[in-house]
N, C-alpha and C positions, 0 to 999 in steps of 0.2 A: 497395570500399564505403567509403566514409567516415561518420565518427561522430567524438562529439567522447568521448573517452574519461577526459580529467581537465582540470582546471585549475589556473593554479599565481597568482595574483594578490595585488598590497597596494594597499591601501584605502587613502585618508587615514583617519585615526582609529581603522584596523582594529586590533584586538585579540588576537585570537583567528583560529586557522583550524583548520579536522578533516575528516577527509577520510573519508568513512564507505565503507558496500557499494558505493553508488549515488550519493549527494550529495556535492559539498563547500561545505563549511559555512564563511561569514567572518561573525565578530563585528564590529561596528562600533560604537565608542565604549559596548560592555560591553549597551547595549541595543536595538543594531536586531541583525536576521539576515539572512543575504544567501545564500542556499541555491539551489544551481546543481543541475540535474537533470541530470546526463549522460549518456549513453546505454548508461554500464558496466550490467549484469545479475548478477542474483544467485541464487543457488538452496541449498537445504540450508545457509543462512549463508558459503556461498563464494564471489566474484565470479570468473564466467567469463571466458574467456582472451579472448573477442570482443566487442567492445561490439555497442549494435543500432541503427542507424540511426534516426534519427527518435522513439526510445524517451524520450527524457527530455522531447522536444517534446511526445508526446501525455502522458505525465503530469503535465506542469506546467499546461496547459491542461485536463485533467480535471478534477486535484484545484482549480484555482481556480474552476471552474463551481461545482462543490460548495460550495466554502468559502462561495459568494456564497449557492447556493440553502439555506445550513444556519443564514446568521448568525442569523436570530430564533431560531435554537432555542438556543445557543450562540456568544458571541461566539468567536472566530478570531484568529490569529496574523497574516494577511495584510494587508500596508498596500499592497501594490501587485505588478504582473507585470509588469518593464518589458522584457525580454524574454522570446522563447519557450520558454525554459527556465531564468529566473531567479524565484524569488519573494524581492521583500522585505516584509519583517514583524518583528514583537514577538520580543524575545526572551523567552523565559517558560522557568520552571524546570519540568522534566520532570517528571511524576510515573512512576515506574518501573514502571508496568505496560501491556502491551496488552491494550484492551476488545475481547476478537474476538467476535464477533455471528456465532451459524450458525441456518439455518433446513434446513437441507439437511444428509446424511450425507454428505460429500463430503470429499477429500483426506486431512488429517490425522485428523480425528475419526473417517472412514471405516479408515482403518489402525488405529486402537486398536480400533474394530468388531470387524472383521474378525480380529484377535488377540484376541478373547473378552474385549476391556474392555465393562463398560456402566455404567460410573461418569467421568465428563468433567468435571471441575474443578468436583466436587460435584452434577454434573447426571445423573439417571438416565437414561440408554437403553432404549427400549423394544425388547423382544424382536422376532424377525421382521423386520426391517429388511434391505434390501440396498442398496448404491451408489448415494447422489444420491437416495433416497428422502425427502420432505419431513419434518421434524421437525411433532409435533402444534405447537408453537408454536416463536419464536426462543428459543434458549439462549446467554446470557453465557458463555464459557470464556476467563477471562483468562489471560496467559502474563507472570511476571516477564520484563523486559527485561533481557538479559544484556549486560554490557559488549563481554562476546569469548565466544565459544562460541553454543550454540544456547539460542534461551530456552526458559522452561520452565511448564508447567501450571503453575497453580496456582488453589485455588477461595476461595470469598467467606471461607468460615470460616477460613484459611492467611491471608489479607490480612489478616484482622480480629485474628486471635491472634498475628501477628506486629507488627501494628502499622505497618505498611504505608500502610494509610489510616485513619481514625477511621468509626466506623459511620455516621454522618452525611454525610461525604465521600464512601464508599463508595456509598450510598442514590442519591447526588446523581447520581455519574458511571455507576451503572448506568441512573437514568434517562433522563440524557442520552444516552447509547450506546444504547438501545433506540428511544431517539426518534430520533434519526440514520441507525436502520436502518429504521426506518418509512418516513421520508422516501425514501431510498436505493430503498427497495422501490417505491413507490409511482411513484418518478419512472424507474425499470427497466423498468416494465408498460409506461407512458405509451411507451417506445420499443422495444415488445417483446421486453423484455430481463425476467430473472429474477435478482434478487440474491442470490446462493444465500450467499454468508458476505462479511463483511469484518473488517478492524479499527480500530479509533480509538485515537487517542493526544492525550492532555491534557497540559497544563501549566497554571503559576500564573504571574500577573501581576500584581504591585500588588493583590494576596489577591484575586484573579478568577481562576475557572477557564477556561480559554484551549483550543480545538479546536485542536490544533498537528500538524503533519506531513501528509501528503497524505490525501486522501480519495474512496474509492470507485474509484481508480483500478484498473488491471490488475496493480499491483503488489500491493495491495492489498484485492483483492476478485475474487470469481469469480460471473461471469454465465452464466446458461444460457438459451439461446433458448427463449423461453414458448411458440411455434407447435408446436414438435416434442417439446416436454418428455414429456407425456402416452406420446404414442406411442412413444418411444425406451426410457422407462421400461418401460413392459407389455412390450416386445420384448426387453428385458434388455441392448441395447444404450447403448453411452456417448455422452451426452449432446454435442450441439453447444454446445460453452463457448468463451466470451471472458475468458481469465486467464493468468495464468504456469504455469498448473498442467502443461500440455502439455510445458513447460519440462521442469520437473522429471520428469516420465515418460519424456522421452527421457533423460535424463539414468539414470534409473534403468533403462531399457532397454539403456543403453552400461555397465552397471556402476557406478552412482556413486550416493550417497546422503549423502556428503559424512563418510562412517565413518574411521577412521585406518586406511592402508593402503591406499586407495583412490585410484586414480590418475582425475583429472578427464580425460575424454575429448575428442577435437581436435573441436570446430566446424566441420563443413561449410561451406561459404559458401552452398550452395542453403539450408542449416538457418537460418543467420543473417537471409538475406532473408525467410523464413517467419517467422519471429518478427516481423521489422519488419513483416509486413505483415498479423499479428494485432494488433498495437498499431493499425497504422492504421486495420484493420474496426473492434476497439472505439472509436475515436473517433467514426467515423463514424457509427455503429449509434447510441453513445449523446448526441453534440450532434446527430445530425441534418445536421451539414454537410460539406462537403468538405472534408478534408484539405490545407494548404497548404504543404509541406513548407518549411522555411527552406535557404539555401542554408549549406553548411560552405563554403565558400570562404574567408573571411574569419572563420570564426566567433568565433574566440579574440579578435582585436581589437574586432570588432562587437560581442561580449558585454560586455566591457569598458569600453566607449563609453558602452552602455545601462544598466549598473550604477553607472558614473562620476556619470550625467547624474542619475540617481535616486536618488542618495546627496547630492547638492547640498540635498536639500531637509532634511536631517538635520543638517546641521553648522552 
């Protein structure tokens, strides 16, 4: 199975390069970002040993869609998408906090709740809930963005006491995050999906707040199918979902949660293929379009040419 695991370009006026868990990031003239969404996949803050065909394309195209659909709420970093796996945009100074919005008790929130926790980032969780139950209203559960290691939950009180944000900036970002979540919820509902939870990242460019990174993708969000949600919940069965959560569940079943001493399990080709198909399924449901997979035959050269052509506009 072919996939794009990494890139190693050097562009005219390039001033920096950074390889993240999933993305290769090129900085041009200190103010333009070229972000390549590779097919790498991460979970529990570790990059998995095999890349997932078409994952980068799905992430890029869905993120591009939602950046366009939310530009009236907050400006975003995107300038263009010159390649199915590449976004060119404004370089912003990242705010070191992830704004995680949750409407359902799922994933990390459920694991905290199951262990007896009833306070999550300053939010009091009601008693008597079970996994995947809907919360009374969306809650904001921020996390500090770690340079290495795990991101950590943080409350609004801690953000303000540590002076990570001013009270005014906090309220502004909180309002934007909840508005973005409402927009995503409405759009997902129109496609027969439930937006369960998601994360947003913001940056500052020329003294203005910009939405950065990806938006409402399967790497940053969870979705349930709305037509079977109530029936499965009442029966106490797992939800049909479109997200990366099933990858985390497979890893946990195979003894890996990213903890010291744990060994990453080998990923069978059949499992890699199933991940690829789940990403494509979300694309199809979310966009209402048939997925048109790119060719990997000359992907490295093709991508380089597409980026170079886009960067001519900034010379």
